[in-house]
Each structure stands twice: as structure tokens, then as C-alpha cells.
C-alpha positions as CSV (number, residue, x, y, z in Angstrom):
1,X,8.9,22.0,0.8
2,X,9.4,22.2,4.8
3,X,10.6,18.7,6.8
4,X,7.5,17.6,9.2
5,X,7.1,15.0,12.1
6,X,5.2,12.4,11.6
7,X,4.4,9.2,13.7
8,X,3.6,6.1,12.0
9,X,3.4,3.0,13.6
10,X,5.4,0.3,11.7
11,X,5.2,-3.3,12.4
12,X,3.9,-3.1,15.8
13,X,5.9,-0.1,17.0
14,X,5.2,3.8,17.0
15,X,8.1,5.6,15.2
16,X,8.2,9.2,14.2
17,X,10.2,10.5,11.2
18,X,11.5,13.8,10.6
19,X,10.9,14.2,6.3
20,X,9.4,16.3,3.8
21,X,5.9,15.9,3.7
22,X,5.9,14.6,-0.4
23,X,7.9,12.0,0.5
24,X,7.1,8.9,-0.5
25,X,5.6,5.7,1.0
26,X,8.3,3.9,0.2
27,X,11.4,5.9,0.8
28,X,10.5,6.7,4.4
29,X,10.4,2.4,5.0
30,X,13.6,2.6,3.0
31,X,15.5,4.9,3.7
32,X,14.8,7.0,7.4
33,X,13.4,3.1,8.4
34,X,16.4,0.7,7.5
35,X,13.4,-1.6,6.0
36,X,14.7,-2.8,2.8
37,X,12.3,-5.8,2.1
38,X,10.1,-3.4,0.3
39,X,11.3,-2.8,-2.5
40,X,11.4,0.1,-6.0
41,X,10.3,-1.6,-9.3
42,X,8.9,1.3,-11.4
43,X,7.9,3.8,-9.1
44,X,4.4,5.0,-10.5
45,X,2.5,1.4,-8.5
46,X,2.0,-0.1,-11.8
47,X,4.2,-3.1,-10.7
48,X,3.2,-3.7,-6.5
49,X,7.3,-4.7,-6.0
50,X,6.9,-1.9,-3.2
51,X,3.3,-3.5,-1.8
52,X,2.4,-2.9,2.2
53,X,-0.3,-3.5,3.9
54,X,-1.8,0.3,5.0
55,X,-4.6,-0.5,8.1
56,X,-4.6,-3.9,7.1
57,X,-5.1,-3.3,2.9
58,X,-2.1,-4.1,0.3
59,X,-1.3,-0.3,-1.3
60,X,1.6,-0.1,-3.5
61,X,3.5,2.6,-1.2
62,X,5.2,4.7,-4.0
63,X,2.8,7.1,-4.6
64,X,1.7,7.3,-1.0
65,X,2.7,10.6,0.3
66,X,3.7,9.5,4.1
67,X,1.6,13.4,4.6
68,X,-1.1,11.3,3.3
69,X,-1.5,8.6,6.1
70,X,-0.3,9.9,9.4
71,X,-1.3,7.5,12.7
72,X,-1.4,4.5,9.8
73,X,-0.8,0.9,11.1
74,X,1.9,-0.7,8.6
75,X,3.0,-3.9,8.2
76,X,6.3,-4.6,6.3
77,X,7.5,-7.4,4.7
78,X,9.9,-7.8,7.7
79,X,6.9,-7.8,9.6
80,X,4.3,-10.5,8.1
81,X,5.7,-12.8,10.3
82,X,4.7,-13.2,14.1
83,X,6.5,-14.9,17.3
84,X,9.2,-15.9,14.2
85,X,7.3,-18.1,12.9
86,X,6.6,-17.5,8.9
87,X,3.1,-16.2,7.9
88,X,1.0,-19.0,5.9
89,X,1.9,-17.1,2.7
90,X,5.7,-16.8,3.3
91,X,5.1,-20.5,3.9
92,X,3.6,-21.3,0.6
93,X,5.6,-19.3,-1.1
94,X,8.6,-21.5,0.2
95,X,7.0,-25.0,-0.3
96,X,6.3,-24.5,-4.0
97,X,9.3,-22.5,-4.4
98,X,8.1,-19.5,-5.9
99,X,10.7,-17.2,-5.9
100,X,13.0,-17.3,-8.4
101,X,15.1,-13.9,-8.8
102,X,12.9,-13.0,-5.9
103,X,12.9,-9.2,-6.6
104,X,9.1,-8.5,-7.0
105,X,8.1,-11.2,-4.1
106,X,8.3,-9.2,-1.0
107,X,5.4,-7.5,-3.0
108,X,3.4,-10.4,-3.8
109,X,3.8,-11.7,-0.7
110,X,2.1,-8.7,0.9
111,X,-0.9,-8.6,-1.7
112,X,-2.1,-12.0,-1.4
113,X,-1.8,-12.3,2.3
114,X,-4.0,-9.0,3.0
115,X,-6.4,-10.6,-0.2
116,X,-6.8,-13.7,1.9
117,X,-6.9,-11.9,5.2
118,X,-10.1,-10.4,3.4
119,X,-11.5,-13.8,1.8
120,X,-9.9,-17.0,2.3
121,X,-11.0,-19.1,-0.1
122,X,-10.4,-16.7,-2.5
123,X,-11.3,-18.0,-6.1
124,X,-8.7,-17.6,-9.3
125,X,-11.1,-15.0,-10.1
126,X,-10.7,-13.5,-7.2
127,X,-7.2,-13.4,-7.3
128,X,-7.0,-12.4,-11.1
129,X,-9.0,-9.4,-9.6
130,X,-7.1,-8.7,-7.0
131,X,-3.4,-9.4,-7.7
132,X,-2.0,-7.1,-10.4
133,X,1.4,-7.2,-9.5
134,X,4.8,-8.0,-12.0
135,X,6.8,-10.7,-12.1
136,X,9.1,-10.8,-14.2
137,X,10.8,-14.0,-14.1
138,X,7.1,-15.4,-15.1
139,X,6.6,-17.7,-11.5
140,X,2.9,-17.1,-12.3
141,X,1.7,-20.9,-12.3
142,X,3.6,-21.1,-9.1
143,X,2.3,-18.2,-7.3
144,X,-1.3,-19.3,-8.4
145,X,-0.3,-22.3,-7.2
146,X,0.8,-21.3,-3.6
147,X,-2.5,-19.4,-3.2
148,X,-4.7,-22.3,-4.7
149,X,-2.9,-24.2,-1.9
150,X,-3.9,-21.9,0.5
151,X,-7.1,-21.1,-0.4
152,X,-8.2,-25.0,-0.6
153,X,-6.0,-26.1,2.7
154,X,-5.4,-23.9,4.7
155,X,-8.9,-21.7,4.5
156,X,-6.6,-18.6,3.7
157,X,-4.4,-18.7,6.9
158,X,-3.4,-15.1,6.4
């Protein structure tokens, strides 16, 4: 396939990429832009380690070709904090000591922050439905506690 120029807004900055149109967004983010916080897990959009926000919605970047999202606004884990201050979900992760190995956590944080931006007081049922990311270390109890703390005490804040 012929390479193509595509412009994406990543973490608030317009970025021009020269990549093959079928290049998964994940690899454009990691390899071309050097933003390695977004992780490769399964490559089939099942695990969620590659979750980013595309136009404000949590999406799994390993299965989305860059040609499908020209002009989109993308936020990665590197762009979630604003003004040098962690966002509420990132802070809750620290406060509740969520990560164990941490590999899945950037994708998990991105999924949770998108959910709470849409539903600041998400119920357990809404969390169960929306957050399907996989944590191999099994920190789900701490993840749930962090989400519940945000949904109840801080009104989401994401």
C-alpha cells in the first residue's frame, strides 16, 4: 500500500504523519509519534491496553486504521493530565493503589475517564457494562473502589 499523509490532533497538537493507510492508530501513536504510554496487548481490541480517546470516546486503537480517523482529536494517557496536574482518575488510581504491574493501567484509566466524563455518577452496572478492559494482575477490586470513590465523592471529575 502507498503511504499517505494524514493529520491527527494528538493531545491538543496537530501532527502530520506519513504512514500506510491501514496502519493501526496504536502503532502510529507509539512508533511514529513516540508516545509509548498506550500499550499493545492483544491486537484484536479485546484487552483494552491500547485504549485512547477519539473525539472524546474511549476506543481501542489497535484495531482502528489511521485512514479511518483523519482529522480526529485523539487523547492518549500522556495528554490526560492538564497543566502538570493529574486528572481525577489518575489521582484516584494512586490514592487507591490500583496498579500492580501497571501494564493495562493506561488503557484502563482512559476507559474510566471517558465513562465518567459521560456519566459522572456511574453505577456499578454502568461500570460493568462500559469497562471491559482486562487486568491480568486482578486488581479489579481496587479499580472498582477508585471508580466508586470518584463517582460518589467527586462527581466523576474526569
